C-alpha positions as CSV (number, residue, x, y, z in Angstrom):
1,M,0.0,0.0,0.0
2,P,1.4,3.4,-0.9
3,S,2.3,5.9,1.7
4,I,0.0,8.9,2.4
5,R,2.7,11.2,1.0
6,T,2.7,9.4,-2.3
7,V,-1.1,9.6,-2.4
8,N,-1.0,13.3,-1.7
9,K,1.5,13.9,-4.5
10,V,-0.6,11.9,-7.0
11,V,-3.7,13.8,-6.0
12,C,-2.0,17.1,-6.5
13,L,-0.5,16.0,-9.8
14,V,-3.9,14.9,-11.2
15,L,-6.3,17.2,-9.5
16,M,-4.7,20.6,-10.1
17,P,-4.2,20.3,-13.9
18,G,-7.6,18.7,-14.2
19,T,-9.2,21.6,-12.3
20,A,-7.3,24.1,-14.3
21,A,-8.6,22.6,-17.5
22,L,-12.1,22.7,-16.2
23,V,-11.7,26.4,-15.2
24,V,-10.5,27.3,-18.7
25,W,-13.4,25.3,-20.2
26,W,-16.1,26.9,-18.1
27,W,-14.8,30.5,-18.0
28,G,-12.9,30.8,-21.2
29,W,-9.6,32.7,-21.6
30,S,-9.3,35.9,-19.6
31,L,-6.6,37.4,-17.4
32,W,-8.1,36.1,-14.2
33,T,-8.5,32.6,-15.7
34,L,-4.8,32.6,-16.7
35,L,-3.8,33.7,-13.3
36,L,-5.9,31.0,-11.6
37,V,-4.5,28.3,-14.0
38,A,-1.0,29.5,-13.3
39,V,-1.5,29.0,-9.6
40,M,-3.1,25.6,-10.1
41,L,-0.3,24.4,-12.4
42,S,2.4,25.6,-10.0
43,C,1.7,22.7,-7.6
44,P,2.9,20.0,-10.0
45,V,5.8,22.2,-11.1
46,V,6.9,22.8,-7.5
47,L,6.5,19.1,-6.7
48,S,8.7,18.2,-9.7
49,Y,11.4,20.7,-8.7
50,L,11.4,19.5,-5.1
51,W,11.7,15.9,-6.3
52,Y,14.7,16.8,-8.5
53,V,16.4,18.8,-5.7
54,S,15.9,16.0,-3.1
55,H,17.4,13.4,-5.4
56,R,20.4,15.6,-6.1
57,S,21.0,16.2,-2.4
58,E,20.5,12.6,-1.6
59,A,23.2,11.6,-4.1
60,A,25.5,14.2,-2.7
61,L,25.0,12.9,0.9
62,R,25.5,9.4,-0.3
63,A,28.8,10.3,-2.0
64,A,29.9,12.1,1.2
65,T,29.1,9.2,3.5
66,T,30.8,6.8,1.1
67,S,34.0,8.9,1.2
68,L,33.9,9.1,5.0
69,R,33.4,5.4,5.2
70,D,36.3,4.8,2.8
71,E,38.5,7.1,4.8
72,R,37.6,5.3,8.0
73,S,38.4,1.9,6.6
74,T,41.7,2.8,5.0
75,G,42.9,5.4,7.5
76,R,43.7,7.9,4.6
77,S,41.9,10.9,3.6
78,D,41.1,11.2,-0.1
79,V,39.5,14.7,0.3
80,F,42.3,16.5,-1.6
81,R,43.3,13.5,-3.8
82,Q,47.0,13.9,-3.1
83,S,49.2,12.8,-5.9
84,R,51.8,10.1,-5.3
85,R,54.4,12.2,-7.1
86,T,54.4,14.9,-4.5
87,P,57.9,16.5,-4.2
């Protein structure tokens, strides 16, 4: 069974564009309609952006923890990637 967060995201991604389409269909094109549609479509856009940012930050955290784990196991720090040919 999906989590409540997943259900909320799906509802937002389906309900908001559907409602925006109904608003345009009922009221036609006007400045206020376009403003309302823009607000309704911002929900899926914001959700998509937050998903993208969270996956990027998760990858960065995973890379950082992996390097810390490697440093702990080898006893050497690879932070500066020191060359073996250091004078």
